[in-house]
N, C-alpha and C positions, 0 to 999 in steps of 0.2 A: 304267419304262425307256424310253429314247428310241432312235431309229434312228441307230446309230453310223456307218453308211455315209453317211447324209445329213449328219451332223456333219462328217465328213471332206470331203465335197464343198463344204459351205458354207465351211469353214475355208480350203480351197484357193482358192475364188473370192475371198474377202476378201484373202488373201495376194497373189493375182494383181493385185488392184486397188490394192495397196500400202497397205491399211488396217491401222492398228494396232488390235488388238482383244484382248479378254480373254474366255475362256470361263468361265461360272459355271453350276454346277448349281443349278437352282431350280424350284419348282413341279413336281417330278417329271420335269423335262425339262432341257434345256440352253439357256442364254441366251448370246448373243454381245453383249458390251458394247463400245460404241465411244464414246470420249470420256466414259467412266464412265456412260453411259446405255444402257438396254436398246435394242438395235437390231433384232435378230431372234432367232429361236430355234427350238427343236424341242420339240413336245409329242407324245409317242409317235412316230408316223410322219409327223405333219403339220408343215409349216413355219408358224411363228408370225411374222407380219410386222407390224412397227410402221410403218405407212404414213402415219400422221397423219390429222387430220380433213379436210384439203383433198382428199385422194385417196381417202378411205374409201368414199364412195358409188360412185365409178368402179371401185374395186377389187372391190367386191361383185358387179359385173356381169361380171367375168372368169370364165372357166370354172374349175371346181374350187375356187372361193373361197367362204368363208362367214364370217359374223361370229364373232369370238372371244367365246364365251360360257363363261367359266370359272367364274363364281360364280352363275349364274342370270340375270344380265343382261349384255347385250353390252358389251364394252369398246370404246368409240368410238375409231377410229384404229388398232385392231389387227384383223387378219384371220388366219384359218387358210387354208392352201392344201393341198389333198389331194395325196398322192403323184403321182397322175396328172397334176397340173398343174405338176410340177417334175421330171419324170423326165429331161428333157433339160437339159443344162448351160445352154443359151440361156434356157430358162424360169426356172430357178433364179436365174441371173444377173440377169434382169429384176426379180424380186422383191427380191433383195438390193439392187439399185440403187435401187429405190423406198424401201427402208428407209434407205439411206445418204443419199438426198436429204432425207428428213425429219429425220434425226438432229441436224443443227445447230439445228433449231427446237425439238427436244424439250427438256422441262425436266428438269433434274437432280432425282432424288428426294432427299429429305432423308436425311442419315445418321442412323442410330439410335444 
């Protein structure tokens, strides 16, 4: 299960930014799809942020941020942000903005 309050907060921020998005349940969490690409999401109570390879190393230096290690090896370009790092709207907006900045450069995954 994932944090429903965080999902509401993220949805609200995306709407305020005028972003067209779709919510999809996957990997036991919730994913926000922008332009049919994974943009950001929630795994349990953590924000999953797709920040891209260019910002990845800088992101890992931010407080409450860690590599996304879902399968035993880190997914380059994806990070987790702990609840303490996104409890303020300003902090959550920052991370969502970083995800939106990378989204146009992200590759579409192949349809199965």
